[in-house]
Structures are given as structure tokens and as C-alpha cells.
N, C-alpha and C positions, 0 to 999 in steps of 0.2 A: 707487474706486467712490463714488458720491454716496449716502450713507446717508439723506439727507433728500429724495431725488428725488420720493418719493410725495407730499410736501407742497407741492411747488413748482408755480408761482411763489409766493413769500412776500414780503409787504411789512411792514416795520416802520414804526411811526408814532410820532414824538415831537414835542412842541411847545415845549420849553424846552431851554436849554443843558444843564441837569443830566440830563434824561431822554435827550437825544441822546447824551450820554457813556455812559449806561447801555446804550443800544441799539447804538451804533456797533460795538463789537468783536463783539457777537453777530451782527449782520447780516453783517459781513465774514466771520465764521467759517462761517456756514451758507449764504452766498450769497443773502441776502435784500436787497431794495431798501429803503434807508432814506429815508423821506419826511419832510421838515422844512419848516416855514414859510419863506417867502422872507426873513423878517427875520433868520434865522440864517445866511444864505448867506456872510457874511464870517467866520463863526466856526466852522462845522462842515462836514464833508464829507457829501454825500448828494445826493438829488434834491430839488428844491424846488418847492412848489406856490404859486401866486400867489393863488388864490381862498381862501375860507374852507375850513376842514377838512371841514365837512359836504358842501360842493359837490365837493371833491376826492375825498372818500371814495366818493361816488356814481359817480364816473368810474372808479375802480379796483376797485370791489367785485367785479365779475364777472370781472376779469382775474386774480384771485388765488385760490389754494386755501387760503391761510392768511393771517391778519393778526395781527401782534403789536403791541399798543399798550403804550406806557409812559405811562400816563395814568390818572386816577382811574376806577375801575370804573363809577361812576355816570355819568360823562361819556361813557364808551364805550357804555353801554346806550342813552343818549339819541341818540347819533350813529348807531348801527347799527339801531335799532328800525324806522325807516321802510324800511330796505333788506332786512330779513329776509323771505324768500319761502317757502322750503321747505327743511327740513333735508337733503333729498336733494341739493340743489345749492348751498346757502349755504356760504361758506368757513368754516373753523374760525377762531374768534376767541379769542385768549388775551391776558391783561393782566399786565404786570409793574409792580410798584410802583416809584416813582421811585428808591428806594435799591437795587433789584434783590435784595430779600430774599425776595419771594414771587412765584410765577407761578400765575395763576388760569386754569383752563379755563372760559371764559365761555359759549361757544356752539359747536355742531358737535362735541361731545365724541366721539360715536360715529362717525357716517358721515363727518364731516369730519376725523376723526383728531385732534381738539383735545386729548383726554385724553392721548394718547400724545405729541403734540408738547409738551404742558405738561411732562411728565416729562423729555423730552429737553432742553428749554431749561433747566429747573431744574438738571439735572445739569451742563450746560455752564457755567452762571454761578454755580453753588454756592448755589442758592436752594431754598426749600421749595415743592414743588408743591401746589396746592390744587385738588382734584378732588372735585366734590360729587355726581356721578352715583351712583344707587343701585347699579347694576351694579358699579361700581368698589369701593364699600364692601363689597359681598358677594363680591368677587373672582370675579365671573362675567363672561363675555364678553357684550357687548351683543347681544341677539337680532337686531338689525337690521344687525349687521356680522359675525355669526358665520361666514358662509361666504366672506368676502372673501379671506382668505389662500389659499383653495383655488380661487379663480376662480369660485365659485358665483354664480348670478344670483338676485336677489330676485324672487319671484313676488307674487301677490296676497295680501291678507290684512289683518287688523286689527292692525297692528304695535304701535300704542300700547296697546291693551287687553292683548295678550299680554305686553308689557313690564311692564305694571302687575301682572299676575299673578305674574310672575317676581320682581318687586321685593318682593312680599309673601311670597315663598318658598312659594307654594301650588303644588300638583302640576300640572306641565305634561307632557303626554304627547308624546313625540317618536317619530315613525315615520320612521326613516331606512332607505330602501330602497337607496340608492346613495351613493357619495361617501366621502371619508375620514372615519374615526372618530377621528382624532387629537384633535379638540376634546373628544370624550367622555372620552378617557383623561387629560385634563388639567384636569378639573373639580375644584373643591375638595370636601372630604368632605361639606360641607353644601350641597347644591344641590337645586333643586326638580324636576329632570327625572326622568321615568319613561320607560324605553326599551322600546318594543314595543306590542303591541295589548292592549287591555283586553277580556277575554272574560267574559261573564256566568257567574256561579256558580263562577268559578275565582280571580279576583283582586278583592279588595274595594278598588279604587282609583277615586276619582271625580275625574278631571282637571278643572281649571278653565280649561285652554287646551290647544291642540294645535299642534304644529309638524310639518309634513310636509317631508321631504327626499327628493325623488324627481324622476324625469324626467316623471312624469305631471302633467298640468295639471288640478287639481281645481277644481270650481266650488262655491264656498262660498255657502250661503244667507245672504242679508243679514239674515234674521229669526232666525238661530241665536243662542242665548244663550252658546254656547261660542266664544270668539274663536280664530281659526286664522290661521296664516301658512304660507307655503311657500317653501322654497329649492330651486333647481334646479341641481344639479351638472352640469357640462358633460360628459356621457358619451355623447351620441348622435352617431354619425358618419353623415352623410347621403351615401349613394352616389348619384351623378348620372351619367346617360347622356343625351345629347341630340343631335339633328341639328344640323349646322353652321348657325349663324346664328339659333338659337333665342333669343328675347328674354328679357331679365332678368325682365320681368313674368310670362311664362309659367312660368319656372323657379320664381319666388317663389310664384306661385299654386299650382303643383303641390306644393311642399314644405308650404305652409300647409294645403292640403287633406288631404294624408296625415296631417299632425300632428293636425288637427282630428278626422278620422275615428277616429284611434287614441287620442284624449285625451292627446296628448303636448305638452309645453311647448317651444316654439321657443327659449326661454331655455336649454334643456338641450342645445342643439346645440354639439358640440365643434368640428366643422368639416365641410368638404365633401371627398369623395373621388371621384376619377374617373380616367380613363385619361390617359396623358401627352400624347396628341395633342389633348386638350382644354385643355391648360394655357394656351392663348391664346384660349379661347372667351370672347367679349366678355360674353355674358349671365352666365356663371358668375363672371367677374372682377368685374363691376359689382355682383352680388349679394353676393359675399364682402366687397367694399369697404363696401357699405352696412350689412351686418350685422356687420362686423368679424370675419370668420371666416377661419381658415387654409384653404388648399387643399392637399390631398395628392394626388399623382398616382402612378400605377403603370404599368409597361409592360404591353403586351398579353401578353407571356410570363408575367409575374407573375400577372396576372389569370386567365390560362387554367389555372393550376394549382389554382384554388380550385373546389371542388364547390359548386354552387348549386342551389336548388330549381327554378329556371325558366331553364335555358340556352336560347340562341337560335342556330339555325344561320344565320339572316340576319345577326345581329350578328357572328358568327364570320367570315362571308365578308367583311363590311365592314371590320372592324378587327382581326381576328386573334385574337379571344377570344370564347367563347360568352356572356360576361357582362361588363358594365361596372359598372352600378349595384350589383348584389348583391355581386359579387366585391370591388369597391372598398370597400364598406362593411365587409365581413368583414375585409379586410386592414387597414383603418385601425383598427378596433375590436379586432382580434385576438380576435373572438368571433363566435358564430353570429348570424344575422339575427334582429332583433326584428320587422321588417316586410318581407315580400317585395316585389319590385318592383311598382310601380304606374306605368302608362303614361298620359300626359296629352297631349291635343291640344285646341286650341280654335279654333273658327271665327274667322277674322279675325286670328289670331296665327300668325306664321311658326314652323315647326318642331314638334318633339315632345320630351317629357321623360320619362325613366324615373327613378323615385325608389325607393330602398331604404334601410332604417335598421338599424343594429346598435348594441349597447350595449357600451362599453368598461368594463373592470373599474375603471380609474382615471380620474378626471376630468382634463380638459385644462386646463392653466394657460397662459394666453396671456402669459407673461412669462419672462424669463431669470432663473434663480436665481443666488444668490451665496453665497460662503463667506467669512465674516469669522473669521479666526484670531486669537483675542484672548488677550492676556496680562493677567491681573487683578492682577499684582503679588503681594505677600505675603498679601493677603486682606482688609486693611482698606479700606473704601470710599474713604477719603480718599487712599489710595495708588494708586488706579486712574486712568489718564489720562482726561480728558474724551472723547477720541475712542473709547477702549475702552468707556466707559460708553454712549456713543451707539450703538456697534455692537451692544451687548447689548440696549439698549432698543428699537432699531428692527428687530430680528430677528423673523422669524416663529417660528423654532425656536432654542432654546439647547441645545446638547449638551455634556455634561461629566461629570466624576467627581462623584459625589453631594456629597462634602464641599465641593468648590469651588463647586458650584451653591448650596449653603446660604449661602456667604459673600457671594454677590451677589444673593440672592433679593429684596432690596428694590428692585432695578432692574427686576424683571419686571413685566409688566402683565397684567390679567385676560384670559384667552383665549390667552395666549402658550403655545406648545408647549414643554415642558421635558422633555428626555430624559436621564435619568441612568443611569450604569452604574458597575460596580466599578472599582477602580484598575488592575486587570490587564487590562482590556478596551479598551485604547487603540486597537488596530487595528479592532476592531468599531465603536468610536465614529467613527473616521475614515471607514469604509465607509458607515456609516449617514448621516453628515453629507453625504457626496458624493451618495448616492442621493437625499436630500431636495432638495439643491440642483439636481441634474440634472432633477428633476421640475419645479422652478420656484420653490421656497421660498427665502427669505433665511435662511441658517443661520449662527449664531454658535457656534464651537467654542472653549470656554474652557480655559485652562491656568493653573495658578498660576505666579507669577513671569513670565518672558517666554516666550511660546508658542513662540518659535524657539530656545530653549535648553533642551534636554531636555523640550520640550513637545510639543503635538499638531501644531504647524505642519508639522514635518518629516514626520510619519507621513501627514498628509493629502496633502501634495504628492507624496510617494512613491507613494501609492495612486492619485492623479490620473494620474501618469506611467504607472503600470502599466496604466491603463485607456485609454491613448492620448489623454489630455486635449488639447484643441486650444489651450489657453492662454486661452480666451475664454469658454467655456460649460461650467461656471458661472464667473462672475467670482470672482476670489480677491484678497483683500487681507489683509495681516498688520498687526495692531495690537500694537505692543510693550508690554511691561510691565516694571516693576522686577523684576530677577532675584532669586532667592533669595539668591544670593551678595552682591548689592548691598544687599539688605535686611538681611541678617545683619551685613555690614560696618558699615552705618550705625548699628547698635545697639551696637557695641563700639569705635567710633572710626574710624581710617583705616588698616586693615590692607592695603588694596589700592592703596596710593599708589605702589608700584613694580610691575614686571612680575609678572603673575600668570597662573594658568591654573585651569581647572576640570576635574575628573575625576569621573565617576560610577562608584561601586563596584558598581552593579547589573550582573550578568552575564547578565541575561535577553536582552539584545539585542547585547551585546558579549562575545566570549570572554574568560575571565579572563586567559589569558596576555597578551592585548593590553593589558588594564587594568594588569596588573603591570608590563609594560614601560613604560607611560606614567608610572606612579608612580615608578619608578626614575629615569626621565629628568627628571621634575620635581624630584625630590629633589636629584639631582646638579647641575642647572642653577640651583638656589637660587631657584626660583619661589615666591612666595607661592601657596599651593595651596588651593582650595576643593573640598571633597569633598561631592558630592551622593549621595543614596541610600546613606548610610553603613552602615546596619544594618537588617535586617528580622527578623521572628520566625524565619525559616528560615535567613537568611543572616547569620551572626554572626562568621565568621572573617575576612572581608575587611578589616574595620576594624582588626583586630589586625595583619594583614599590612601594611596601609598604614602604621600607626604604626611598625612595626619597620623598614620600608623607609626611612622618613625618619630614624629614629634612626641609621641607618648613615652618614648624610651631614649631620645637623644636631645641634646641641647639645641635650642632653636638656631644657634650660631654655627652648628656643624657645617663644615664646608661641603658644597655641592658643585660639581662640574656638569655642564650640559654642553655636549659637543655634537654639532650637526654636520653631516657629510665630511667627516674627517679626511684630510688629505685630498679632497676634491676642490675644484675651482670655487665652488660656492660654500666653502667651509665657514662655519660660525662657531665661536667658542665663548662660553660664558662661565665665569666663576662667581658663585653666589652662595647663599646659605639655605639651610633647610627651611627656615621660616619664609624666605622670600623667593624660593625657587619657582613658584607658579607665576611670578611676574615676568619670567623669561619665556620667549616662544619655544614651544616643544611640539614636535610632530613625530611621524614614523621614521624619519631619517635621523632622529636624535638619539643619543645614548646619554643616560643620566647616571652619574656616579655619586653616591652618597657616602661621605667619609664615616669613619668610626669615631669613637670618643677621643682618640689621640690625634686625629687628622687636623692639620693646620694649613692655612694659606700663608705663603711667604713669598714676597717678590713676584707676585702674579703667578705663583705656582701652588699646586695642591700637593702637600707632602704628608704621607702617612709613615710614621717611624716604624722601623723594623721590630721594635719591642715597645712595651708599655711603660718603660722606666724613664724617669727624668723628662717627662713631657711638660714643656712650659706652656702656660696658658696664654 
């Protein structure tokens, strides 16, 4: 899956050999076009421009969603200033210094996604992100991009003045009538929002701005001192019935008339619903294309089962159901009607249209969701792969055990949805992640170590299979991490240099007789053995049984390493022996590595030879 698809196309721009070398690997990694002056065509790989950079930039400005300059920030400002038109359409612009130490979000930080892209690029090249927006410093989502993850459409309003009020942390009243409230649940403790209505004599709150989140189209007075904006979640399903050959113009006019009469926002339309025999109706197809709306169709039998306020015998005789528009709207929204059917004809226009509207409980997201199953390694940020960091930084939602989320919290961005749960709720996390991805969100599920080794990846895919997942929706990609076994081994030397295995002592998901059988087999076969989940508060005997099992087949002086919280601030490392290993503190954050018959301790390191020959005692 392409984690940076929302930012593409991207162009990188460098003007010297040094800056080209800084940008070249990045552009190759993220699939960006690298533009260089023709004078470098014998030295570097990329696309080359013959004109001066100012002229070339004017040519490619509108073709890109993002531009990455490796150039002095002042020079970039002078180059782009004549091209800036409107932050709603301008590309994001970020700047990397020639040494690749800093990445600056220069322009298009919110709507263009520049702030997020800056963090992603900084993670990829090991640089420091520089983000100067007030919302970012307050850890608040930008009010002008608040609804983008949920597919909301921006309505009218004074966005700049509302943003200014938020920046000053003055009270902003939010009236949210529909749409996801996940954004509310992920606000920082100190935020300026008040949710609900302000009633006289009951609440002494004086809002300095107002945010409406509704399917209603409100008309704001230009003379009002209170700045307001409105977001429109896509919750309205428009049921359409029409005569064969009805024009797009008449269907469009009918919908707009119904919406205007009922003070509804066309931006809140989720899609069009109709009977299946209208799937090829040209007027409906053209309108859905122009407005970029999905079309859902139902059979006459499905529609006939729905009780509607105004059934028609004539319609029933024509198409086999007493209702098309009303029944289709109800079925699509899975809710009762908001507006009963309205019939439209117009002199000079061919055909007739019937329009009905229903409100869905959940907004429509016009995109396919994804699941990124991410291993974060032992927990130190410098031990996480760049790809895993990118998966976390680009996700709409990050799901994980609270301790692991804390370890990677510096990768989060303001407004990102973070859902934490306890260590024993793995299956619940898997189901929740799949639910959000099926809705259309990009979800990262994190595990410590490698997500595919005693991690969340297996549970998520098992649950997908149980739900008859088609292998495509949602898209799934696994991002590996350094395993607990590898991290522990690296802290004590080279204990895994010969054949090894890993066994979890937790019997929550595996019957203990099976675990005991595997312990016996590993001990007999002389595997170097890593024990995961060795001891919990309630489960204390299993580690003793494991030790005794190995003592039956190994020398009591066999080296054993016990590493707790590898690479974290509270890391603890113990080198001991099989006989004395239980004298060392062991818990669920510990990994135990038992050497084979050739493993030796030397200079405070645990060394397993690559072969069994010439082993000194």
C-alpha cells in the first residue's frame, strides 16, 4: 500500500550536487519526481529543466500536491510567492536544509497536509521537523481540516477568524448534530471547545466563535461579531425515482430545490439511491459523476418490503414496488425519512423526478480503508524502521496497548485518533481496528517487537478471515519490527548464532500441555531457546517448570540471559546460569534466552558459536 498516496504527485527540487544527493534517496523512497537543473545532467539522476527555476516552477506548480525543496528557505519564499493563490488549492511546500538536518513546513500546513508531510519526511531522513503553526503547538487539530479524515465537506464561514479564536484558547462553541465524535474524544486536556448549546440563566459561557457540524445549511449574517464555520458530514442519502430519459438538469434542479426548501446542505449528501433498473439512467449517472457521488441500487423486491408514508399504486404497476425514492432512501440510510418524496416536472424538460431524503447514523467515507500492522521493535524510537514510523505518522487512527502507545507518542500528530486498551484486550483491539478500516479510515495497529511474532498481526488477520475478508477491502500491510528476542540478544552478545526457537509461556491462547511438549522438544534438540511471557502476577509456576525441563537435558551452568525492557529507559540485563536463573527478577516485560550446549559467557557477553566444533569448556 502507498502510505503517501494522499500527498501525490510530489516533486523534489534541488539546484546543486550536494542538495541533489540529499534529496535523491528520499525522492526514490517516496516516489517523488526529482527536478534538477540541466547543468547537473551528467552527474545526477532525475528530471532536468532547461529554463530558470522560477519559470519551471510555474509550469509544475499546479501539477503537484506537494513540493519538497532542498534550498534556502528565503529563496523558496521568493520563488513561490507569485504562485500562491489560495490555501484551499495551493500545494504543500516543505524545505529541507542542504545537510538534511531540518525539515520545515513552509506553506500549506493544514489543508495541504504540509505539517504531516514534514513529520513523515523528517522521520524518513532522521531530521528534526520544524512546524510553526499555532494548532500544532497547542496539539489541536486545524479547524479547517478537522473533518477531512471522516469525509466531511467544508461549508461556509469565517475560517480565519475562528482559527484565531482557537489559537488564543478562547471559548469556541461546537454544536455537533451528526457525524463521528472521535475527534472530540482525542482532544488534549487543555482545549477551547465547549460542546452543546448555551442557554440563558443556566450556563455562564460566552463563546467567542461557533462551529456547526450538521447536515443543515445555515445562513450566517455577514454583520455578526461572532465568527462561525460549518462542517457537513455526508449523512444524507437521496432517494431518486424518475421517468426513463429524464435529464441530468431536471434531476439536479429537483434535488437542489428540495434541499433549499428544507435548509439542507448539498455538501452533506452521502450518495444517490434508486431501483436497479435505473442503474443505467443517463441523467442519474451524469449527475453522480459531476457531484462525485456513489449510486446504490436495490431490487424491486427489496424496495417493496419497506413501509413508506406515500406509496403509489401506479409506481407499483410500473416497476413492481409501491415506492422507489422513499424506500431507496430508507434502505440506503438504514433510517426513517427526513423528507418525504417530492415530485418535480418542468415545462420544456423531458421526464419527471421524485426525491426523498433520509439521514444515516454514520457518515459516508468515499475511500477504501487500510490496516497497517506495525511492529515498533523494543520501544526506543531509533529502533523503529522508517517504514513503520511512516505507517504510524500517516494513519488516521493508531490502535494499541497503552504502554506501547506511550513509547511512540512523539510520532503522533494533532487530531490523530489514538485508541488505547489494556494488555489483555488484544482481540477487542483487532475487531475495533477492522471496524474502523472497513468504514474507510487508515488504521495502524501497533505491537512491541515484531507484530507478526506474538503480536497483533496474527489476531487481526484471523479476525479478518472469520469475517470473510475478500483480501482487498480493507487493504492490509505488515510492517516488521525488531523482535523482543533479537533486541534482548543484541544486548548480551550473540546468543542466537546457531539454531534457535521461541516459546511463549502464556497459556491464555495455547493449552499448557502443548507448551510443555514444546519445551521438552526444544531442550532435547539443544535449541537456543527464547522464552516470551515468562511470568505474570498470576502465572508464576510455568517459568519454574521450563527451567526444570531444560535442567533435565542441559548442564546446570548453561548460560542464560534475562533482559527486561530492552532499549528502554528502565532496561535491566542479567547474565546468569540455568541453575540460578530463578534468582533473577522475571516478569512479563522480560525475555529469557537459554543457551545451547556450546554457548559460553565471555567478557560479560553470551556467545553461541556458529558451529559445534572446537568448543572450549
